[in-house]
C-alpha positions in Angstrom: 7.9 -10.5 -9.8 9.2 -9.2 -13.1 12.9 -8.6 -13.3 13.3 -5.4 -15.4 17.1 -5.5 -15.6 17.3 -7.5 -18.8 14.1 -5.9 -20.1 15.6 -2.5 -19.8 19.0 -3.4 -21.2 18.2 -2.1 -24.7 16.3 1.1 -23.7 19.4 3.3 -23.7 19.7 2.8 -27.5 17.5 5.9 -27.9 19.5 9.1 -27.2 16.4 11.2 -27.5 14.6 9.1 -24.8 17.6 9.4 -22.4 18.1 13.1 -23.0 14.5 14.1 -23.0 14.0 13.1 -19.4 16.2 13.5 -16.4 15.7 12.5 -12.7 16.2 14.9 -9.8 16.2 13.5 -6.3 15.6 15.2 -3.0 16.5 13.1 0.1 15.0 13.6 3.6 12.8 16.7 3.2 10.2 16.9 0.5 10.4 19.8 -2.0 8.2 22.7 -1.0 5.6 22.1 -3.7 5.6 18.3 -3.5 2.1 17.5 -2.5 0.8 20.1 -5.0 2.7 18.3 -7.8 1.3 15.0 -6.6 -2.3 16.3 -6.8 -1.7 17.9 -10.2 -0.4 14.6 -11.6 -3.2 12.6 -10.2 -1.2 10.9 -7.5 -2.5 9.2 -4.4 -1.6 8.3 -0.8 1.6 6.4 -1.7 3.1 9.6 -3.3 2.4 12.2 -0.6 4.8 13.7 2.0 2.8 12.3 5.0 3.2 8.7 3.7 6.9 9.4 3.3 7.1 10.3 7.0 5.0 7.2 7.9 7.2 4.8 5.9 10.5 6.2 7.1 9.7 6.4 10.8 11.5 3.2 11.4 15.4 3.2 11.7 17.7 3.0 8.7 15.0 4.4 6.3 15.1 7.7 4.4 12.5 9.2 2.0 13.6 10.0 -1.6 11.5 12.4 -3.6 12.1 11.7 -7.3 11.1 14.2 -10.1 11.3 13.5 -13.8 11.8 16.7 -15.8 11.7 17.2 -19.6 14.1 19.9 -20.9 13.9 23.1 -18.9 10.3 22.6 -17.7 9.7 24.1 -14.3 7.1 21.6 -13.3 8.0 17.9 -13.2 6.4 15.5 -15.7 6.3 12.7 -13.1 7.0 12.3 -9.4 7.5 9.2 -7.2 8.3 8.5 -3.6 11.1 6.1 -2.9 12.2 4.6 0.5 15.9 4.1 0.9 16.5 1.2 3.3 20.1 0.6 4.4 21.6 -2.4 6.1 22.7 -1.7 9.7 26.4 -2.1 10.4 29.7 -1.4 8.6 28.6 -2.9 5.3 26.9 -0.2 3.2 24.1 -1.9 1.3 20.9 -0.2 0.3 17.6 -1.1 -1.3 15.2 1.4 -2.8 11.5 0.7 -2.6 8.7 2.4 -4.5 5.2 1.5 -3.1 3.5 2.7 -6.3 4.4 3.7 -9.9 5.0 7.4 -10.5 2.2 10.0 -10.6 2.8 11.1 -14.2 1.3 12.3 -17.4 3.8 10.2 -19.3 3.7 6.4 -19.6 5.6 4.9 -16.7 7.8 2.6 -18.9 9.4 5.8 -20.4 10.5 6.8 -16.9 12.4 3.6 -16.3 15.7 4.2 -18.3 16.6 7.4 -16.4 15.6 5.8 -13.1 17.8 2.8 -13.7 20.7 5.1 -14.7 20.3 7.0 -11.5 20.2 3.8 -9.4 23.4 2.5 -11.0 25.2 5.7 -10.0 24.2 5.5 -6.3 26.8 4.0 -4.0 25.8 0.8 -2.2 22.5 0.3 -4.0 21.7 -3.4 -4.5 18.3 -3.3 -6.0 15.0 -1.5 -6.4 11.5 -2.9 -5.7 8.9 -1.3 -8.0 5.6 -1.7 -6.2 2.1 -1.4 -7.7 -0.1 -0.3 -4.8 -3.1 1.7 -6.1 -1.5 1.9 -9.5 -3.2 4.0 -12.2 -0.6 2.6 -14.6 2.1 -0.1 -14.5 5.8 0.2 -14.5 5.8 -2.1 -17.5 3.3 -3.5 -20.0 0.6 -6.1 -19.3 2.4 -9.0 -20.9 3.7 -10.4 -17.6 1.5 -12.2 -15.1 0.1 -10.2 -12.2 1.8 -10.3 -8.8 -1.2 -9.1 -6.9 -4.9 -8.5 -7.3 -6.5 -5.2 -6.0 -10.2 -4.5 -5.5 -11.5 -1.2 -6.6 -14.8 0.5 -6.0 -16.3 3.2 -8.1 -18.0 5.9 -6.1 -21.8 5.7 -6.0 -24.8 6.6 -3.9 -25.5 4.4 -0.9 -28.3 2.4 -2.4 -26.2 1.7 -5.6 -23.3 0.5 -3.5 -25.6 -1.8 -1.6 -27.1 -3.1 -4.9 -23.6 -3.9 -6.2 -22.9 -6.1 -3.2 -23.5 -9.8 -3.5 -26.2 -11.6 -1.6 -24.0 -13.0 1.2 -22.5 -9.5 1.8 -25.9 -7.9 2.0 -27.0 -10.6 4.5 -23.9 -10.0 6.5 -24.6 -6.2 6.6 -28.2 -6.8 7.7 -26.9 -9.1 10.4 -24.6 -6.4 11.7 -27.5 -3.9 11.7 -29.7 -6.4 13.6 -26.9 -7.0 16.2 -26.6 -3.3 16.8 -23.1 -2.7 15.3 -22.4 1.0 15.2 -19.6 2.4 13.0 -17.6 5.5 13.8 -16.4 6.9 10.5 -13.5 8.9 12.0 -12.4 7.1 15.2 -9.4 8.2 17.2 -9.2 4.9 19.1 -6.2 3.6 17.4 -5.0 1.5 20.3 -8.2 -0.5 20.2 -7.8 -0.9 16.4 -4.2 -2.1 16.8 -5.4 -4.8 19.3 -8.0 -6.0 16.8 -5.4 -6.0 14.0 -2.8 -7.8 16.1 -5.3 -10.4 17.2 -6.3 -11.0 13.6 -2.7 -11.5 12.5 -2.2 -14.0 15.4 -5.2 -16.0 14.4 -4.1 -16.0 10.7 -0.6 -17.0 11.9 -2.1 -20.0 13.8 -4.5 -21.1 11.1 -2.8 -20.2 7.8 0.9 -19.6 8.9 0.7 -16.0 7.8 4.2 -14.7 8.8 3.3 -11.1 9.7 2.8 -10.3 13.3 2.7 -7.0 15.3 5.9 -6.8 17.4 5.2 -3.5 19.1 1.5 -2.5 19.3 2.2 0.9 20.9 4.7 1.8 18.3 2.3 0.9 15.5 -0.5 2.9 17.1 1.8 5.9 17.4 2.8 5.7 13.7 -0.8 5.4 12.5 -1.8 8.2 14.8 0.8 10.5 13.1 -0.6 9.5 9.7 -4.1 10.3 10.9 -3.0 13.6 12.4 -1.7 14.6 9.0 -5.2 14.1 7.5 -4.1 11.2 5.3 -5.5 8.3 7.3 -9.0 7.5 8.6 -10.1 4.8 11.0 -13.6 3.2 10.6 -14.3 1.4 13.9 -17.3 -0.9 14.5 -18.5 -1.4 18.0 -21.1 -3.6 19.8 -22.5 -2.0 23.0 -19.6 0.4 23.0 -16.9 -2.3 22.7 -14.7 -2.2 19.5 -15.2 -5.4 17.5 -13.9 -4.6 14.0 -11.9 -1.8 12.3 -10.3 -0.7 9.1 -7.7 2.0 8.4 -7.7 3.7 5.0 -5.0 6.1 3.8 -6.4 9.0 1.8 -4.9 11.6 -0.5 -6.2 13.6 -3.4 -9.1 11.7 -4.9 -8.0 8.2 -3.8 -8.5 6.1 -0.7 -6.7 2.8 -0.1 -7.4 0.2 2.6 -4.3 -0.3 4.6 -5.2 -2.9 7.3 -8.1 -4.2 9.2 -9.0 -6.6 12.0 -12.0 -8.1 13.9 -12.4 -10.2 17.0 -14.6 -13.2 17.3 -17.7 -11.2 18.0 -16.9 -8.9 15.1 -16.7 -11.9 12.8 -19.9 -13.4 14.2 -21.9 -10.2 13.7 -20.7 -9.3 10.3 -19.1 -6.1 11.7 -16.3 -5.9 9.1 -18.9 -5.8 6.3 -20.6 -2.9 8.0 -17.2 -1.1 8.5 -16.3 -1.4 4.8 -19.7 -0.5 3.6 -19.6 2.7 5.8 -16.1 3.5 4.4 -17.4 3.1 0.8 -20.4 5.3 1.5 -18.2 8.0 3.2 -15.6 8.2 0.5 -18.3 8.2 -2.2 -20.1 11.1 -0.5 -16.8 12.9 -0.2 -16.4 12.8 -4.0 -13.3 10.6 -4.2 -12.7 9.0 -7.6 -11.3 5.7 -6.5 -11.9 3.6 -3.4 -9.5 0.7 -3.1 -10.2 -2.2 -0.7 -6.6 -3.5 -0.8 -5.2 -6.6 -2.4 -4.6 -10.4 -2.3 -2.1 -12.8 -3.9 -2.6 -13.4 -7.7 -3.8 -16.9 -7.3 -6.5 -16.1 -4.7 -9.3 -16.6 -7.2 -8.5 -20.3 -7.1 -10.4 -22.4 -4.5 -7.2 -24.1 -3.5 -5.7 -20.7 -2.4 -5.6 -20.0 1.4 -6.7 -16.5 0.5 -9.7 -17.5 -1.6 -12.1 -16.6 1.2 -10.7 -13.1 1.3 -10.9 -12.9 -2.5 -14.6 -13.8 -2.4 -15.3 -11.4 0.5 -13.9 -8.4 -1.3 -15.7 -9.4 -4.6 -18.8 -9.7 -2.5 -18.5 -6.1 -1.4 -19.0 -5.1 -5.1 -15.3 -4.5 -5.8 -13.8 -5.2 -9.2 -10.6 -7.3 -9.2 -7.7 -5.5 -10.9 -4.4 -7.2 -11.7 -1.3 -5.4 -10.5 2.4 -6.1 -11.4 5.3 -5.5 -9.2 8.8 -5.5 -10.7 12.4 -5.1 -9.6 15.7 -3.8 -10.9 18.8 -5.7 -9.8 21.8 -3.3 -9.6 24.3 -5.4 -7.6 23.5 -9.2 -7.3 25.9 -9.8 -4.3 24.6 -6.9 -2.3 21.1 -8.0 -3.1 21.8 -11.5 -1.7 23.2 -9.9 1.5 20.1 -7.7 1.9 17.8 -10.6 1.4 19.6 -12.6 4.1 19.4 -9.7 6.5 15.7 -9.2 5.8 15.0 -12.8 6.5 16.9 -12.7 9.8 15.0 -9.5 10.8 11.6 -11.1 9.9 12.5 -14.0 12.1 13.5 -11.7 15.0 10.2 -9.7 14.6 8.2 -12.9 14.8 10.1 -14.1 17.9 9.7 -10.7 19.6 6.0 -10.7 18.8 5.6 -14.2 20.2 7.4 -13.3 23.4 5.1 -10.3 23.9 1.9 -12.4 23.6 
């Protein structure tokens, strides 16, 4: 992860840059025209109001709606969604997270100096994580090494999408078709999906020591159901003889769709059901006229055969997706508070894993 604190230290030397742009922040409720601004500026799921509600449905989280304005312009030149996460207890320590760079018609690096100035004026803020999910532009330049790789699909007709897929993926799709896998392109069976997803995480925890586990399946199903109810999430669920065997949830807004999570049981893996699920999603979003279909990401070293995620890297490439490097970054505001927050997060992650293990 790139540390932008030192990189930004000299950016305030330009008075024109600091005066030309100012940041306005609305906390809690989104401004009335928020989603319209997001669409106008080419934003996607990680900027919209429904995603803000999804991300802040957990305790100690609050949505922040940031708008960059130039001069007296009525419309913002950029918008971004931040998540304010505070540390429970008497010590006031906060971290601000941005899942994606701003939706903007300006280069994102120009937006950083006023953002950093705003962060340093906020009480209790320790740091800011600048994420790069579904990024159309980076927070900084391309000189730094990527922190993730995402896989993007350009919309196309069904036969062209099939032709882009590699041989093994097409074989997997044919196997799913022979085994009678049927895919519901807008399933409401979120509880079944969460069971598939939780089971997949448990398997990966056993085999690859992946730390993430589902602590409360009912709570997760409720949160995803709210996202789906807003029209910004869609579940593609593959079934064999009526029994769910594989599924994938995408979040959708504007002209962009992003793969959030997926899971498959043993029969789903044996029959190639996930290939059928993702192919159906690609076809659906292409037919709907979306401009970008994102199959999610992997760690930056996944292209190496030694990486535990190399199989996932090959699978997504096999679907015909193009690997795209992404770069997360961070701004350190208060180092001591930051260490406190990191320790608290580590303790909470351990508690979540223990709770999930007890539920199994």
